[in-house]
DSSP file (Angstrom, degrees, kcal/mol; ACC not computed):
  #  RESIDUE AA STRUCTURE BP1 BP2  ACC     N-H-->O    O-->H-N    N-H-->O    O-->H-N    TCO  KAPPA ALPHA  PHI   PSI    X-CA   Y-CA   Z-CA
    1    1 A M              0   0    0      0, 0.0    32,-0.6     0, 0.0     2,-0.3   0.000 360.0 360.0 360.0 139.9   -0.3   -3.4   69.1
    2    2 A K  E     -A   32   0A   0      9,-0.4     9,-2.5    30,-0.1     2,-0.3  -0.765 360.0-153.9-108.0 153.2   -3.5   -5.4   69.0
    3    3 A Y  E     -AB  31  10A   0     28,-2.4    28,-0.9    -2,-0.3     7,-0.2  -0.904  25.5-103.0-127.5 150.7   -6.8   -4.5   67.4
    4    4 A C     >  -     0   0    0      5,-2.6     4,-1.4    -2,-0.3    22,-0.1  -0.567  23.6-143.3 -71.4 132.7  -10.4   -5.4   67.9
    5    5 A P  T  4 S+     0   0    0      0, 0.0    -1,-0.1     0, 0.0    21,-0.0   0.686  95.9  47.1 -71.8 -16.3  -11.6   -8.0   65.3
    6    6 A E  T  4 S+     0   0    0      3,-0.1    -2,-0.0    18,-0.0    -3,-0.0   0.917 129.6  12.2 -89.2 -51.7  -15.1   -6.3   65.2
    7    7 A C  T  4 S-     0   0    0      2,-0.1    -1,-0.0    17,-0.0     0, 0.0   0.630  90.0-128.6-107.0 -15.8  -14.5   -2.6   65.0
    8    8 A G     <  +     0   0    0     -4,-1.4     2,-0.1     1,-0.3     3,-0.1   0.474  56.9 142.7  84.8   1.3  -10.8   -2.5   64.1
    9    9 A K        -     0   0    0      1,-0.1    -5,-2.6    -6,-0.1    -1,-0.3  -0.438  57.7-103.6 -76.0 150.2   -9.9    0.0   66.9
   10   10 A S  B     -B    3   0A   0     -7,-0.2     2,-0.5    -2,-0.1    -7,-0.2  -0.460  34.2-122.0 -73.6 147.4   -6.6   -0.4   68.7
   11   11 A L        -     0   0    0     -9,-2.5    -9,-0.4     1,-0.2     3,-0.2  -0.776  12.3-158.7 -94.4 127.8   -6.8   -1.9   72.2
   12   12 A A  S    S+     0   0    0     -2,-0.5     2,-0.6     1,-0.3    -1,-0.2   0.909  91.7  38.9 -68.9 -41.1   -5.5    0.2   75.1
   13   13 A D  S >  S-     0   0    0      1,-0.1     3,-1.7    -3,-0.1    -1,-0.3  -0.927  70.9-163.4-114.4 110.2   -5.1   -3.0   77.2
   14   14 A E  T 3  S+     0   0    0     -2,-0.6    16,-0.4     1,-0.3    -1,-0.1   0.619  90.8  53.9 -70.5 -10.9   -4.0   -6.0   75.2
   15   15 A T  T 3  S+     0   0    0     14,-0.1    -1,-0.3    -3,-0.0    -3,-0.0   0.365  81.2 125.6-100.8   4.4   -5.2   -8.4   77.9
   16   16 A A    <   -     0   0    0     -3,-1.7     3,-0.1     1,-0.1    14,-0.1  -0.247  54.4-148.7 -66.5 150.4   -8.7   -7.0   78.1
   17   17 A S  S    S+     0   0    0      1,-0.1     9,-3.4     8,-0.1     2,-0.3   0.669  82.5  37.4 -90.9 -21.0  -11.6   -9.4   77.7
   18   18 A F  B    S-C   25   0B   0      7,-0.2     2,-0.3   -14,-0.0     7,-0.2  -0.957  89.0-106.6-132.6 150.2  -13.9   -6.8   76.0
   19   19 A C     >  -     0   0    0      5,-2.1     4,-1.2    -2,-0.3    -8,-0.1  -0.596  18.7-146.0 -75.8 132.2  -13.3   -4.0   73.5
   20   20 A D  T  4 S+     0   0    0     -2,-0.3    -1,-0.1     1,-0.1    -9,-0.1   0.767  96.5  45.4 -66.6 -26.4  -13.5   -0.5   75.1
   21   21 A N  T  4 S+     0   0    0    -11,-0.1    -1,-0.1     3,-0.1   -10,-0.0   0.948 132.4   8.9 -84.2 -54.6  -14.9    0.9   71.9
   22   22 A C  T  4 S-     0   0    0      2,-0.1    -2,-0.1   -13,-0.1    -1,-0.1   0.600  89.8-123.9-108.8 -14.4  -17.6   -1.6   70.7
   23   23 A G     <  +     0   0    0     -4,-1.2    -3,-0.1     1,-0.2     2,-0.1   0.564  52.9 157.6  83.4   7.8  -17.9   -3.9   73.7
   24   24 A A        -     0   0    0      1,-0.1    -5,-2.1    -6,-0.1     2,-0.3  -0.379  49.0-107.8 -67.1 143.1  -17.2   -7.0   71.6
   25   25 A K  B     -C   18   0B   0     -7,-0.2     2,-0.4    -2,-0.1    -7,-0.2  -0.548  36.1-144.2 -71.8 133.0  -15.9  -10.1   73.5
   26   26 A L        -     0   0    0     -9,-3.4     4,-0.1    -2,-0.3   -22,-0.1  -0.768   9.2-122.2-101.3 144.2  -12.3  -10.6   72.7
   27   27 A A        -     0   0    0     -2,-0.4     3,-0.1     2,-0.2    -1,-0.1  -0.104  47.9 -82.7 -68.4 177.9  -10.6  -14.0   72.3
   28   28 A A  S    S+     0   0    0      1,-0.2     2,-0.4     2,-0.0    -1,-0.1   0.857 124.3  25.9 -55.2 -35.8   -7.7  -14.8   74.5
   29   29 A T  S    S-     0   0    0      3,-0.0    -2,-0.2   -14,-0.0    -1,-0.2  -0.996  86.3-133.6-130.4 130.5   -5.5  -12.9   72.1
   30   30 A A        -     0   0    0     -2,-0.4   -26,-0.1   -16,-0.4     2,-0.1  -0.292  38.1 -86.8 -74.8 165.8   -6.8  -10.1   69.9
   31   31 A V  E     -A    3   0A   0    -28,-0.9   -28,-2.4     1,-0.1    -1,-0.1  -0.362  43.3-109.4 -75.3 153.4   -5.9  -10.0   66.2
   32   32 A A  E     -A    2   0A   0    -30,-0.2   -30,-0.1     1,-0.2    -1,-0.1  -0.253  54.3 -66.4 -73.2 168.3   -2.8   -8.4   65.0
   33   33 A A        -     0   0    0    -32,-0.6    -1,-0.2     1,-0.1     2,-0.1  -0.274  59.5-105.6 -57.8 137.1   -2.9   -5.1   63.1
   34   34 A P        -     0   0    0      0, 0.0    -1,-0.1     0, 0.0    -3,-0.0  -0.424  32.9-133.5 -65.8 137.4   -4.5   -5.4   59.7
   35   35 A Q        -     0   0    0     -2,-0.1     3,-0.1    -3,-0.1     2,-0.0  -0.754  21.6-111.7 -93.9 137.2   -2.0   -5.4   56.8
   36   36 A P        -     0   0    0      0, 0.0     2,-0.3     0, 0.0    -1,-0.1  -0.370  40.2-100.0 -64.9 145.9   -2.8   -3.1   53.9
   37   37 A A        -     0   0    0      1,-0.1     2,-0.7    -2,-0.0     0, 0.0  -0.496  33.5-140.3 -68.9 130.2   -3.5   -5.1   50.7
   38   38 A V        -     0   0    0     -2,-0.3     2,-0.7    -3,-0.1    -1,-0.1  -0.835  10.9-153.5 -95.7 119.3   -0.5   -5.2   48.5
   39   39 A V        -     0   0    0     -2,-0.7    -2,-0.0     3,-0.0     0, 0.0  -0.830  14.8-134.2 -95.5 118.5   -1.3   -4.8   44.8
   40   40 A A        -     0   0    0     -2,-0.7     3,-0.1     1,-0.1    -1,-0.0  -0.481  25.4-110.8 -71.1 138.9    1.2   -6.4   42.6
   41   41 A P        -     0   0    0      0, 0.0    -1,-0.1     0, 0.0     3,-0.1  -0.362  46.9 -87.3 -64.4 150.6    2.3   -4.3   39.7
   42   42 A P        -     0   0    0      0, 0.0    -3,-0.0     0, 0.0     3,-0.0  -0.237  49.9-101.0 -59.5 147.7    1.0   -5.5   36.3
   43   43 A E        -     0   0    0      1,-0.2     2,-3.4    -3,-0.1     0, 0.0  -0.097  53.3 -77.2 -59.9 167.7    3.2   -8.1   34.6
   44   44 A N        +     0   0    0     -3,-0.1     2,-0.2     2,-0.0    -1,-0.2  -0.375  68.0 179.4 -69.5  72.4    5.5   -6.9   31.9
   45   45 A E        -     0   0    0     -2,-3.4     2,-0.4    71,-0.0    71,-0.0  -0.527   5.3-174.1 -76.7 143.3    2.6   -6.8   29.4
   46   46 A E        -     0   0    0     -2,-0.2     2,-0.3    65,-0.0    60,-0.0  -0.984  14.8-142.7-136.7 150.2    3.4   -5.6   26.0
   47   47 A K        -     0   0    0     -2,-0.4     2,-0.5    59,-0.3    63,-0.1  -0.790  29.0-106.6-108.1 155.2    1.2   -4.9   23.0
   48   48 A S     >  -     0   0    0     -2,-0.3     4,-1.9     1,-0.2     5,-0.1  -0.699  15.7-157.5 -84.3 124.0    2.1   -5.7   19.4
   49   49 A T  H  > S+     0   0    0     -2,-0.5     4,-2.3     1,-0.2     5,-0.2   0.847  96.2  55.2 -66.0 -32.6    3.1   -2.7   17.3
   50   50 A A  H  > S+     0   0    0      2,-0.2     4,-2.8     1,-0.2     5,-0.2   0.920 107.1  48.3 -67.0 -43.7    2.2   -4.7   14.2
   51   51 A I  H  > S+     0   0    0      2,-0.2     4,-2.6     1,-0.2    -1,-0.2   0.909 111.5  50.6 -62.8 -41.6   -1.3   -5.5   15.5
   52   52 A A  H  X S+     0   0    0     -4,-1.9     4,-1.9     2,-0.2    -2,-0.2   0.930 113.3  44.9 -61.1 -46.2   -1.9   -1.8   16.3
   53   53 A A  H  X S+     0   0    0     -4,-2.3     4,-1.6     2,-0.2    -2,-0.2   0.905 114.2  48.4 -66.5 -41.7   -0.8   -0.7   12.9
   54   54 A I  H  X S+     0   0    0     -4,-2.8     4,-2.5     2,-0.2     5,-0.2   0.887 108.5  54.6 -66.7 -38.3   -2.8   -3.4   11.0
   55   55 A C  H  X S+     0   0    0     -4,-2.6     4,-2.7     1,-0.2     7,-0.4   0.929 111.1  45.2 -59.3 -44.5   -5.9   -2.5   13.1
   56   56 A S  H  < S+     0   0    0     -4,-1.9    -1,-0.2     1,-0.2    -2,-0.2   0.774 111.1  54.1 -71.0 -25.2   -5.6    1.1   12.0
   57   57 A L  H  < S+     0   0    0     -4,-1.6    -2,-0.2    -5,-0.2    -1,-0.2   0.911 113.8  41.0 -70.9 -42.6   -4.9    0.1    8.4
   58   58 A V  H  < S+     0   0    0     -4,-2.5    -2,-0.2     1,-0.3    -3,-0.2   0.952 136.5  10.3 -72.2 -51.4   -8.1   -2.0    8.3
   59   59 A I  S >< S-     0   0    0     -4,-2.7     3,-2.3    -5,-0.2     4,-0.4  -0.973  88.8-118.0-130.0 116.3  -10.4    0.5   10.2
   60   60 A P  T 3  S+     0   0    0      0, 0.0    -4,-0.1     0, 0.0    -3,-0.1  -0.300  99.7  16.3 -55.7 129.5   -9.0    4.0   10.9
   61   61 A G  T 3> S+     0   0    0     34,-0.2     4,-1.7    15,-0.2     3,-0.4   0.203  91.9 107.8  93.6 -14.5   -8.7    4.5   14.7
   62   62 A L  H <> S+     0   0    0     -3,-2.3     4,-2.4    -7,-0.4    -6,-0.2   0.857  75.5  57.6 -65.9 -34.1   -9.0    0.9   15.6
   63   63 A G  H  > S+     0   0    0     -4,-0.4     4,-1.3     1,-0.2    -1,-0.2   0.844 105.0  50.8 -63.0 -33.8   -5.3    0.8   16.6
   64   64 A Q  H  4>S+     0   0    0     -3,-0.4     5,-2.9     2,-0.2    -1,-0.2   0.894 109.3  49.9 -70.7 -39.1   -5.9    3.6   19.1
   65   65 A V  H ><5S+     0   0    0     -4,-1.7     3,-1.7     1,-0.2    55,-0.5   0.901 107.2  55.3 -64.1 -39.7   -8.8    1.7   20.6
   66   66 A Y  H 3<5S+     0   0    0     -4,-2.4    -1,-0.2     1,-0.3    -2,-0.2   0.856 107.4  51.3 -57.3 -36.4   -6.5   -1.3   20.8
   67   67 A N  T 3<5S-     0   0    0     -4,-1.3    -1,-0.3    -5,-0.2    50,-0.3   0.377 125.4-103.0 -85.5   5.4   -4.1    0.9   22.8
   68   68 A G  T < 5S+     0   0    0     -3,-1.7     2,-0.8     1,-0.1    -3,-0.2   0.563  89.7 117.9  88.3   8.4   -6.8    2.0   25.2
   69   69 A K     >< +     0   0    0     -5,-2.9     4,-2.0     1,-0.2    -3,-0.1  -0.653  29.3 161.6-108.4  73.4   -7.3    5.5   23.6
   70   70 A T  H  > S+     0   0    0     -2,-0.8     4,-2.3     1,-0.2     5,-0.2   0.902  71.6  49.9 -63.8 -45.0  -11.0    5.1   22.6
   71   71 A E  H  > S+     0   0    0      1,-0.2     4,-2.2     2,-0.2    -1,-0.2   0.908 111.0  50.6 -62.4 -40.6  -11.7    8.8   22.2
   72   72 A R  H  > S+     0   0    0      1,-0.2     4,-2.3     2,-0.2    -1,-0.2   0.890 108.6  53.2 -63.0 -39.8   -8.6    9.3   20.0
   73   73 A G  H  X S+     0   0    0     -4,-2.0     4,-2.5     2,-0.2    -2,-0.2   0.912 109.0  47.9 -61.6 -44.3   -9.7    6.3   17.9
   74   74 A F  H  X S+     0   0    0     -4,-2.3     4,-2.8     2,-0.2     5,-0.3   0.895 110.4  52.7 -64.2 -38.9  -13.2    7.8   17.2
   75   75 A A  H  X S+     0   0    0     -4,-2.2     4,-2.2     1,-0.2    -2,-0.2   0.915 111.8  45.1 -62.9 -42.3  -11.6   11.2   16.4
   76   76 A I  H  X S+     0   0    0     -4,-2.3     4,-2.2     2,-0.2    -2,-0.2   0.901 113.0  51.6 -68.4 -39.6   -9.3    9.5   13.8
   77   77 A F  H  X S+     0   0    0     -4,-2.5     4,-2.4     2,-0.2    -2,-0.2   0.967 115.6  39.0 -60.4 -53.8  -12.1    7.4   12.4
   78   78 A F  H  X S+     0   0    0     -4,-2.8     4,-2.7     1,-0.2     5,-0.3   0.840 113.6  56.2 -70.1 -30.7  -14.5   10.4   11.9
   79   79 A G  H  X S+     0   0    0     -4,-2.2     4,-2.4    -5,-0.3    -1,-0.2   0.897 109.6  46.7 -62.4 -39.8  -11.6   12.6   10.7
   80   80 A T  H  X S+     0   0    0     -4,-2.2     4,-2.3     2,-0.2    -2,-0.2   0.929 113.3  47.8 -68.1 -45.3  -10.8   10.0    8.0
   81   81 A V  H  X S+     0   0    0     -4,-2.4     4,-1.3     2,-0.2    -2,-0.2   0.942 116.1  43.3 -62.0 -47.6  -14.4    9.7    6.9
   82   82 A I  H  X S+     0   0    0     -4,-2.7     4,-2.1     1,-0.2     3,-0.3   0.910 113.5  52.5 -64.6 -41.5  -15.0   13.4    6.8
   83   83 A G  H  X S+     0   0    0     -4,-2.4     4,-2.1    -5,-0.3     8,-1.0   0.856 105.3  54.8 -62.2 -35.8  -11.6   13.9    5.1
   84   84 A L  H  < S+     0   0    0     -4,-2.3    -1,-0.2     6,-0.2    -2,-0.2   0.811 110.2  47.2 -68.0 -29.2  -12.5   11.3    2.4
   85   85 A F  H  < S+     0   0    0     -4,-1.3    -2,-0.2    -3,-0.3    -1,-0.2   0.850 111.6  48.5 -80.3 -34.5  -15.6   13.3    1.6
   86   86 A I  H  < S-     0   0    0     -4,-2.1     2,-0.3     1,-0.4    -2,-0.2   0.984 140.1 -34.9 -66.2 -56.5  -14.0   16.7    1.4
   87   87 A F     X  -     0   0    0     -4,-2.1     4,-1.1    -5,-0.2    -1,-0.4  -0.935  58.1-114.9-154.8 159.1  -11.2   15.4   -0.8
   88   88 A I  H  > S+     0   0    0     -2,-0.3     4,-2.3     1,-0.2     5,-0.2   0.866 108.9  61.8 -69.2 -34.2   -9.6   12.0   -0.8
   89   89 A I  H  > S+     0   0    0      1,-0.2     4,-2.5     2,-0.2     5,-0.2   0.922 101.0  49.1 -66.1 -46.3   -6.2   13.4    0.2
   90   90 A P  H  > S+     0   0    0      0, 0.0     4,-2.2     0, 0.0    -6,-0.2   0.909 113.7  47.9 -60.2 -38.1   -7.2   14.9    3.6
   91   91 A G  H  X S+     0   0    0     -4,-1.1     4,-2.4    -8,-1.0    -2,-0.2   0.901 111.6  49.7 -65.3 -40.4   -8.8   11.6    4.5
   92   92 A A  H  X S+     0   0    0     -4,-2.3     4,-2.7     2,-0.2    -1,-0.2   0.869 109.8  52.0 -66.1 -36.0   -5.8    9.6    3.4
   93   93 A I  H  X S+     0   0    0     -4,-2.5     4,-2.5     2,-0.2    -2,-0.2   0.932 111.3  45.9 -66.0 -44.7   -3.5   11.9    5.4
   94   94 A V  H  X S+     0   0    0     -4,-2.2     4,-2.3     2,-0.2    -2,-0.2   0.903 113.2  51.3 -64.5 -39.0   -5.6   11.4    8.6
   95   95 A W  H  X S+     0   0    0     -4,-2.4     4,-1.9     2,-0.2    -2,-0.2   0.938 111.3  46.1 -62.3 -47.4   -5.7    7.6    7.9
   96   96 A L  H  X S+     0   0    0     -4,-2.7     4,-2.4     1,-0.2    -2,-0.2   0.893 111.5  52.4 -63.4 -39.7   -1.9    7.4    7.5
   97   97 A F  H  X S+     0   0    0     -4,-2.5     4,-3.3     1,-0.2    -1,-0.2   0.910 106.7  54.0 -61.2 -40.4   -1.4    9.5   10.6
   98   98 A G  H  X S+     0   0    0     -4,-2.3     4,-2.4     2,-0.2    -2,-0.2   0.884 108.4  48.9 -60.5 -39.9   -3.7    7.0   12.5
   99   99 A I  H  X S+     0   0    0     -4,-1.9     4,-2.0     2,-0.2    -1,-0.2   0.944 115.3  43.5 -64.0 -48.2   -1.6    4.1   11.4
  100  100 A Y  H  X S+     0   0    0     -4,-2.4     4,-2.8     1,-0.2    -2,-0.2   0.917 113.9  51.4 -64.0 -42.5    1.6    5.9   12.5
  101  101 A D  H  X S+     0   0    0     -4,-3.3     4,-2.7     2,-0.2     5,-0.2   0.894 109.0  49.8 -63.0 -42.2    0.0    7.1   15.8
  102  102 A A  H  X S+     0   0    0     -4,-2.4     4,-1.9    -5,-0.2    -1,-0.2   0.917 113.4  47.3 -62.6 -43.5   -1.2    3.6   16.7
  103  103 A Y  H  X S+     0   0    0     -4,-2.0     4,-2.4     1,-0.2    -2,-0.2   0.939 114.4  45.4 -62.4 -48.2    2.3    2.2   16.1
  104  104 A S  H  X S+     0   0    0     -4,-2.8     4,-2.6     1,-0.2    -2,-0.2   0.860 110.0  54.2 -70.7 -34.4    4.0    4.9   18.0
  105  105 A L  H  X S+     0   0    0     -4,-2.7     4,-2.4    -5,-0.2    -1,-0.2   0.935 111.3  46.0 -60.6 -45.2    1.6    4.7   21.0
  106  106 A T  H  X S+     0   0    0     -4,-1.9     4,-2.5    -5,-0.2   -59,-0.3   0.919 112.2  50.9 -63.0 -43.8    2.3    1.0   21.3
  107  107 A Y  H  X S+     0   0    0     -4,-2.4     4,-1.6     1,-0.2    -1,-0.2   0.920 111.8  46.8 -59.6 -44.8    6.0    1.5   21.0
  108  108 A K  H  <>S+     0   0    0     -4,-2.6     5,-2.6     2,-0.2     6,-1.0   0.870 111.9  50.6 -68.6 -35.8    5.9    4.1   23.7
  109  109 A M  H ><5S+     0   0    0     -4,-2.4     3,-1.4     1,-0.2    -2,-0.2   0.922 110.1  50.0 -65.6 -42.3    3.8    2.0   26.0
  110  110 A N  H 3<5S+     0   0    0     -4,-2.5    -1,-0.2     1,-0.3    -2,-0.2   0.815 112.2  47.5 -65.8 -30.0    6.1   -1.0   25.6
  111  111 A N  T 3<5S-     0   0    0     -4,-1.6    -1,-0.3    -5,-0.2    -2,-0.2   0.294 113.4-118.3 -93.9   9.5    9.1    1.2   26.4
  112  112 A K  T < 5S+     0   0    0     -3,-1.4    -3,-0.2     2,-0.2    -2,-0.1   0.737  77.9 127.1  62.0  25.1    7.4    2.7   29.5
  113  113 A E  S   <S+     0   0    0     -5,-2.6    -4,-0.2    -6,-0.2    -5,-0.1   0.788  79.8  21.7 -79.0 -29.6    7.5    6.2   28.0
  114  114 A I  S    S-     0   0    0     -6,-1.0    -2,-0.2    -9,-0.1    -1,-0.1  -0.915 105.7 -80.9-130.8 160.0    3.8    6.6   28.6
  115  115 A P        -     0   0    0      0, 0.0     2,-0.4     0, 0.0    -6,-0.1  -0.302  47.2-111.8 -64.6 144.5    1.5    4.7   31.0
  116  116 A F        -     0   0    0     -7,-0.1   -48,-0.1    -8,-0.1   -10,-0.0  -0.606  31.7-163.9 -74.4 128.6    0.3    1.2   29.8
  117  117 A L        -     0   0    0     -2,-0.4   -48,-0.1   -50,-0.3     3,-0.0  -0.971  18.1-124.7-114.8 128.0   -3.4    1.1   29.1
  118  118 A P        -     0   0    0      0, 0.0     2,-0.4     0, 0.0   -51,-0.0  -0.322  27.1-106.1 -69.6 153.8   -5.2   -2.2   28.8
  119  119 A T        -     0   0    0    -52,-0.1     2,-0.8   -51,-0.0   -53,-0.1  -0.667  28.5-146.1 -77.9 129.9   -7.1   -3.1   25.8
  120  120 A K     >  -     0   0    0    -55,-0.5     4,-2.0    -2,-0.4     3,-0.2  -0.876   6.2-161.8-102.8 109.6  -10.9   -3.0   26.5
  121  121 A T  H  > S+     0   0    0     -2,-0.8     4,-2.6     1,-0.2     5,-0.2   0.878  89.4  55.1 -59.6 -40.5  -12.6   -5.7   24.5
  122  122 A A  H  > S+     0   0    0      1,-0.2     4,-2.6     2,-0.2    -1,-0.2   0.904 107.8  49.5 -61.6 -40.5  -16.0   -4.1   24.8
  123  123 A H  H  > S+     0   0    0     -3,-0.2     4,-2.6     2,-0.2    -1,-0.2   0.895 109.8  52.1 -65.6 -38.3  -14.7   -0.8   23.4
  124  124 A L  H  X S+     0   0    0     -4,-2.0     4,-2.6     2,-0.2    -2,-0.2   0.950 112.5  44.6 -59.4 -49.1  -13.1   -2.7   20.5
  125  125 A L  H  X S+     0   0    0     -4,-2.6     4,-2.6     2,-0.2    -2,-0.2   0.917 114.3  48.0 -65.5 -42.7  -16.4   -4.4   19.6
  126  126 A I  H  X S+     0   0    0     -4,-2.6     4,-2.8    -5,-0.2     5,-0.2   0.922 112.5  50.2 -62.3 -43.0  -18.4   -1.3   20.0
  127  127 A F  H  X S+     0   0    0     -4,-2.6     4,-2.5    -5,-0.2    -2,-0.2   0.924 111.5  47.4 -61.2 -45.9  -16.0    0.6   17.8
  128  128 A I  H  X S+     0   0    0     -4,-2.6     4,-2.4     2,-0.2    -1,-0.2   0.923 113.3  48.5 -63.5 -44.1  -16.0   -2.1   15.1
  129  129 A I  H  X S+     0   0    0     -4,-2.6     4,-2.5     1,-0.2    -2,-0.2   0.934 113.2  46.8 -62.5 -46.0  -19.8   -2.2   15.1
  130  130 A L  H  X S+     0   0    0     -4,-2.8     4,-2.7     1,-0.2    -1,-0.2   0.877 111.6  51.8 -64.4 -36.7  -20.2    1.6   14.9
  131  131 A A  H  X S+     0   0    0     -4,-2.5     4,-2.4    -5,-0.2    -1,-0.2   0.917 111.2  46.9 -64.4 -42.8  -17.6    1.7   12.1
  132  132 A I  H  X S+     0   0    0     -4,-2.4     4,-2.5     2,-0.2    -2,-0.2   0.915 113.5  48.2 -65.0 -42.8  -19.5   -0.9   10.1
  133  133 A V  H  X S+     0   0    0     -4,-2.5     4,-2.7     2,-0.2     5,-0.2   0.928 112.3  49.7 -64.1 -44.2  -22.8    0.9   10.7
  134  134 A T  H  X S+     0   0    0     -4,-2.7     4,-2.6     1,-0.2    -2,-0.2   0.930 111.9  46.9 -61.0 -46.1  -21.3    4.2    9.7
  135  135 A V  H  X S+     0   0    0     -4,-2.4     4,-2.5     2,-0.2    -1,-0.2   0.895 112.8  50.5 -62.9 -40.4  -19.8    2.8    6.5
  136  136 A A  H  X S+     0   0    0     -4,-2.5     4,-2.4     2,-0.2    -2,-0.2   0.927 111.3  47.5 -63.0 -44.8  -23.1    1.1    5.7
  137  137 A V  H  X S+     0   0    0     -4,-2.7     4,-2.5     1,-0.2    -2,-0.2   0.923 113.3  48.0 -63.0 -44.2  -25.1    4.3    6.2
  138  138 A V  H  X S+     0   0    0     -4,-2.6     4,-2.5    -5,-0.2    -1,-0.2   0.904 111.2  50.9 -62.7 -41.3  -22.6    6.3    4.1
  139  139 A A  H  X S+     0   0    0     -4,-2.5     4,-2.4     2,-0.2    -2,-0.2   0.915 110.9  48.4 -63.0 -42.5  -22.7    3.7    1.3
  140  140 A V  H  X S+     0   0    0     -4,-2.4     4,-2.5     2,-0.2    -2,-0.2   0.918 112.1  49.2 -64.9 -43.0  -26.5    3.7    1.3
  141  141 A L  H  X S+     0   0    0     -4,-2.5     4,-2.5     2,-0.2    -2,-0.2   0.907 111.7  48.3 -63.4 -41.0  -26.5    7.5    1.1
  142  142 A V  H  X S+     0   0    0     -4,-2.5     4,-2.5     2,-0.2    -1,-0.2   0.903 112.0  49.9 -65.6 -39.8  -24.0    7.6   -1.7
  143  143 A A  H  X S+     0   0    0     -4,-2.4     4,-2.5     2,-0.2    -2,-0.2   0.905 111.4  48.5 -65.1 -41.3  -26.0    5.0   -3.6
  144  144 A L  H  X S+     0   0    0     -4,-2.5     4,-2.7     2,-0.2    -2,-0.2   0.907 112.1  48.9 -65.3 -41.4  -29.2    7.0   -3.2
  145  145 A L  H  X S+     0   0    0     -4,-2.5     4,-2.5     2,-0.2    -2,-0.2   0.912 112.5  48.0 -63.4 -41.5  -27.5   10.2   -4.3
  146  146 A A  H  X S+     0   0    0     -4,-2.5     4,-2.1     2,-0.2    -2,-0.2   0.905 112.6  49.1 -64.3 -41.2  -26.1    8.4   -7.4
  147  147 A F  H  X S+     0   0    0     -4,-2.5     4,-1.6     2,-0.2    -2,-0.2   0.920 112.7  47.3 -64.6 -44.2  -29.5    6.9   -8.1
  148  148 A A  H  X S+     0   0    0     -4,-2.7     4,-1.0     1,-0.2    -2,-0.2   0.896 112.4  49.8 -64.0 -40.2  -31.2   10.3   -7.8
  149  149 A A  H  X S+     0   0    0     -4,-2.5     4,-0.6     1,-0.2    -1,-0.2   0.866 107.2  55.4 -67.4 -34.6  -28.6   11.9  -10.0
  150  150 A M  H  < S+     0   0    0     -4,-2.1     3,-0.3     1,-0.2    -1,-0.2   0.875 117.3  33.9 -66.7 -36.3  -29.0    9.3  -12.6
  151  151 A F  H >< S+     0   0    0     -4,-1.6     3,-0.7     1,-0.2    -1,-0.2   0.475  97.5  83.7 -98.9  -2.3  -32.7    9.9  -12.9
  152  152 A S  H 3< S+     0   0    0     -4,-1.0    -1,-0.2     1,-0.2    -2,-0.1   0.770  86.1  56.5 -73.4 -24.0  -32.8   13.6  -12.3
  153  153 A H  T 3< S+     0   0    0     -4,-0.6     2,-0.4    -3,-0.3    -1,-0.2   0.585  85.0  98.1 -84.4  -8.9  -31.9   14.5  -15.9
  154  154 A M  S <  S-     0   0    0     -3,-0.7    -3,-0.0    -4,-0.1    -4,-0.0  -0.656  71.6-135.8 -82.1 131.0  -34.9   12.6  -17.3
  155  155 A A        -     0   0    0     -2,-0.4     3,-0.1     1,-0.1    -2,-0.1  -0.606  23.7-108.7 -84.1 144.0  -37.8   14.8  -18.1
  156  156 A P        -     0   0    0      0, 0.0    -1,-0.1     0, 0.0     2,-0.0  -0.429  41.9 -99.3 -70.4 147.7  -41.3   13.6  -17.1
  157  157 A P              0   0    0      0, 0.0     0, 0.0     0, 0.0     0, 0.0  -0.347 360.0 360.0 -66.9 147.8  -43.5   12.5  -20.0
  158  158 A L              0   0    0     -3,-0.1     0, 0.0    -2,-0.0     0, 0.0   0.415 360.0 360.0 -95.0 360.0  -46.1   15.0  -21.2
């Protein structure tokens, strides 16, 4: 079956000089049927379990962002920060879970147990910047609180 090169409709008469649908002039032979684009499956990409675990060790949640799970990374990061303020142990537990989770996500992606998600460099950079800003803000607040506590016991002169 032949198709019009202008509108893509099938031609009832393959020897026609003009398209019945759009009126376009047809060459001596009309074009063959358009072939659907074949999308090649992604190559056997793999991520490093060591890099994922080390990322989460350095910055909690960064290993999840490396694995394409940005929301999960932010949840682990803020869970760790909040947990460290409540008590050190809850924060450490969330942090250790984040390391294990990043490792296991990578392992499962590499073994095709879960869908492979590409690493989004922009998400990594945004996550690192937000983590640094968050830590800086928290450090400044802790320093201000310590400074205020240090001078709060001093009585003003009479």
